[in-house]
N, C-alpha and C positions, 0 to 999 in steps of 0.2 A: 852020352857028351851032350851036354846043354849047349844049344845057343842062345846065346845073349847078343840083343841088338839097344846100343845105347844112341840116343839122338841127342845131338849135341856134345859139345868136347871142352864145356865151361867148368866151373869148379864142382858142379853137383854132378855129370855126366862123367868126367875124371878122379872124383870120388867113388861112387860109384863102381866103373869097372877097376881098379883097384882092389875094392871090399871083393868084389863077385871073385876073381884072380885067388884073393887072401884066402877065399872060403870055400872053393870049388876046384880043384885042380885039373879036372879034365875038363874046365868050360873054354869054349870057343866064344869071345867079344868082340863085336864090332863096334867101332864106334863112328859115327856120322856126323859130318860139320860142313854146312856148306862154304866156310872160309877155308881158303888154301894156306893159311897157317893158322892151324885151328888152335894152337896153346898160347895163348900169352894173358898178359895182366892187365884186365880192362879197367879197373879202377886207373893205370897208370896214363891212361894217355892222353889225359889233358897235361902230364906234365911229356909226354912226349912232341906234342904239339907245342908245348913250351916250349921245347928245347935243355929243358934240364936234364932229361933221359934219352939216351940212344933207343937206338930201335934194338939195338941186343939187351940193353936192360929191361924190355918191356917181354921178348918174346922169349917164353918158357922152354926150358928143357927137361922134360919128364922121362928118366931113362926106366922108371918103373912101368910105365905103357908102351912106351915107345920103342923097350929093348926088350917085349914080352912078344916070342914068337905065336903067341896064341893069341893076340887080340890085333883083329886087322882097323888100320884109320884108314876113315874112306873121308879126303880130306877132297872140299871143291864141290861135292856129293849133294844137295837141296831136296829134300823130301818133300813130296809134290802129293800124296794121298797116304793116306793109313787104312789098312781094313783088318781090322780087328778079327772079324769071325774067321779069315782065313791065315790068322797070324801073319801077315804081310804086310810089310811095306814099299812102297813104290817111290821109287826118285825120277827125278825131274830128267833121266837120261833114259830113262824107259824097263830101268834094272831094279830087280826085287828083291828083297832081303827077308829070308824067313827067320823065327824067332820062333824060339818056345819060352822066353821072356824079353819082356820089353820096357824098356826107360822112353818116357819123354824129358828133354833135359835142353828144351830149344831154347830156353831163357827167354828175355823180353827183348822187345824191338823198338824203333822211334815210331810215336805215332803223328804222323805228320798233320800241320793243320791243311786248310782247302788252299791257300793259296801256295805253299810250300809242295805242294803233288802238282798241282799245275802248271808251276816254274820250277818243277824239279831240278832242272840245269844250271839254273843259277844259285840252288839253296843248297849248303852242307850240311851236314850231321857228323856226330860225332859217338857213335857207339858203337864203332866196332874198330880192328886194326888198321884196315882197307880207308875208312874215314879218317884216320889219324894221318895218315899217310899221303891221301890225297889232298888233304889241306896245309898239308910241310910241304907238296909238291903244287902250290898254286901258286907261284912264287908271292905271295904278300910281304909288300913292304914292313919293315918292321914299327915304323909309326904309322901303319895305315890307320883310318877307325874303322872298326867292325863291329855289326848289328848283330846283336844274339835276341834270338826271339826262343822263352821259355819257361821255364816255371822248374820249383823246388830244386831237388839235389843235380838233376840233371842240367838245367842251366844255370845254376852257380859254379860248376865244376867248368860247364865250357866259356863262362865267365873268365873262370880264373885262368884259363888255359891261354885265353888270347892275353891278358891282363900282366901274366908273368911274362909272355913272348914280348912284350914291349908295346902291345898296342892300344891306343884307345877302344877305350868300347861303351855300345849305347845297349843297353838292354831295354827290351820291350816285353812287359810282364802284365799277369791280372792280378787288384787288390784279393781277390778269391783263391788264386793258382800259385800265388805268388810262395807261399808256404806253408805246408801242414801244420795244423796246430796236434800239439802234443808231442813234435819233434825234440830229439836230446839237444838241438839249438835252437834258442828261439826266433822266430819271426824278425823281433826288434832288433837282435844282435848279427843278425844276417846282413840287415838293412843298414845297421851300422859298419859292417864293414863294406859294404860294396861302396858307401859312400865316403869313409877313410881314403878307399882307394881309388877314387877318383871316378867311379863308375856311372852313368848317365842313366838311370831308372826312369824309362817311360811308363806310369802304369793304367793300366785300359786303354792301350793303343793297340791297335793292327795290324798286319802288312797288307796293304791292300793291294799293292803293284810292285813290281822290280824291272826296270827298264835299263838296258846296258847300255853303259858310258863308252860306246865304241871301242869293246874287249879290256879297256883300261880300270872298271871298276863299276858299281851299278848305283842306281840311283832309285833308291824304297819312298817309297808313298802309303803315308800310315793313315790311320782312318780319321784321323784329326785334317788330312790333306798337307801335314808335312812334309816337307822330301828334305832324306839324309842320304847327303853321296859317299856311301862308302864302298871298302877294298876285299869284302867277302861278306855273307850273310849266312847265318846259323843258326838252324833249326834245333831247339833244344828243350822237347817239351819231353813229360816224364814217359819212359819207357813203360810198353804195355805188353803182358805175355803171346810169347809167339805162337798164334793155334790156327792160323788160317787153314794150314796144311789137315787140319782134324775136322773139315766141313761132311759133313753127312757120313761119319765115323760110326755114330752111335758112342762114342765119346762123350762124356758131358762132361761141359764147356759152361761156365759162369764169367768171370771174370778172365780166371785162369779153367785149368783143367781141375777138376774138382775131385779130389782123392780123400781116403781118411785118415787118421793121426798114423797109420802104417804106411801112407803115400801111395794106396790101392784107386786106379779107379773102378769104375762100374764094369771094368773086367778084370778078371783074375789074375789076370798073367801082365798088364800092362800097370806099368807104376809111373807116377811124375815127382819129380824135385827141381827146387830152385824156384829160378823164378818165372816157370811156366806154369806152378803147381798154386791152387788154392785148397788150403787143406780145411778141412771143415769136422769139428768135432761134436756129434751130436749129443753127447751125454753131457759136456760142459759148456753148450751151445755157444761156442765160440767158430770163428771162422779169419784167415789170416792169408795173406801173399806176403812172400818171402822180399826183401828189398835190403841184400846184405853177402858180399861176393864170399864171406866166412864164413856166414849161416847157410848159402848154398850149400858149399863144403859139406856139411855138417847135414846135411839133408840127404848128400848124396850117399853118405855113407850109411845110412838107415836107410835106404831106398837100395844100397847093392847087397845089406843083410838078407831084405826081405826080400827081394829077387831070387836071393838060394833059395832060404830057408822056407819063403811062403808068409810067414810073419814073424814077429820075434820082437821086433822094437818099435818105438810109436814117438813122436813128437810130442812136447808138451808146451802151452802158449806159453814160450817164454823168449828173452831174443838170442841166446845163443843158435835157436831155430830159425829165427827169420828176420833180425836187423841188425846182426856183427857186421858193420864196415869194414874195409880195407883200411891199414896204415895209418898213419895221424889222424889228431884228430880233425875234424873239415875244417872247420876257418884255422887253424894253424897250417896248414898245405898253402899258404897264401904266402910263410915266408920265403925271402928269396936266399 
């Protein structure tokens, strides 16, 4: 009986767990998530904040996984360190999990700017269910002004969440960071949408300080010494692969966990998939990180097969494996 440990319960981790169980009837699988509600639709968090979806529509029921006695779900467990030479994962509560095969599917998380880390108690993010619930419980008035400091898809979705909620929004971003070239939606289309929705976009201004207005909001001081009184501040920069727990492990990390096209790391029994994985193809001379809920799930299925068989399936440099988003087209999501 082989022991599989999967770190992460997002689309890659869930797909891999289902694939492993379908291919190895004697497998024991342990899924580990730092979140207490591990199964939910991350692409729908903006709609939860906006109030267009309730929590019940965002939280997922996964009977194939939750109802399988051979799958143990360790919710609310943070990975502290990985010791691949010992085939051991150390959790922050001191528990060790031993594995025959391991999948790293810890996804990506917020990259906080210096001010946001320094003033963390005054800044919200929108990268998890807990973040969305915290914003919903913040007591923010529907017509209050919100400041979003962000970039790319993450920033756009945060702006949309508050705008659809009925809030006025000021968006701080940078000319070079605002929108990646080559995206399916052009920079000009995104900017036109923001202007048409009456979003005030301030390019190349940064947050310098956040002052508490006696518990009734915040005064934001920008790099141009402009002051903006707001009800809430949200940091929404692009997410980065969650790899901190790999320090000192020997797993090769670049921007993400370095894997080959079969999603194998430099350890034969350790694989990575989804937003945490950075795929290198030496023969084709390409390297890609994933950005997409549906494509992460496809990577998870490939990883699940290779966890069981050691090899046999590989990725191609195609959008279904690296860039397929969930739901309606990006700018169509603004429809009320």
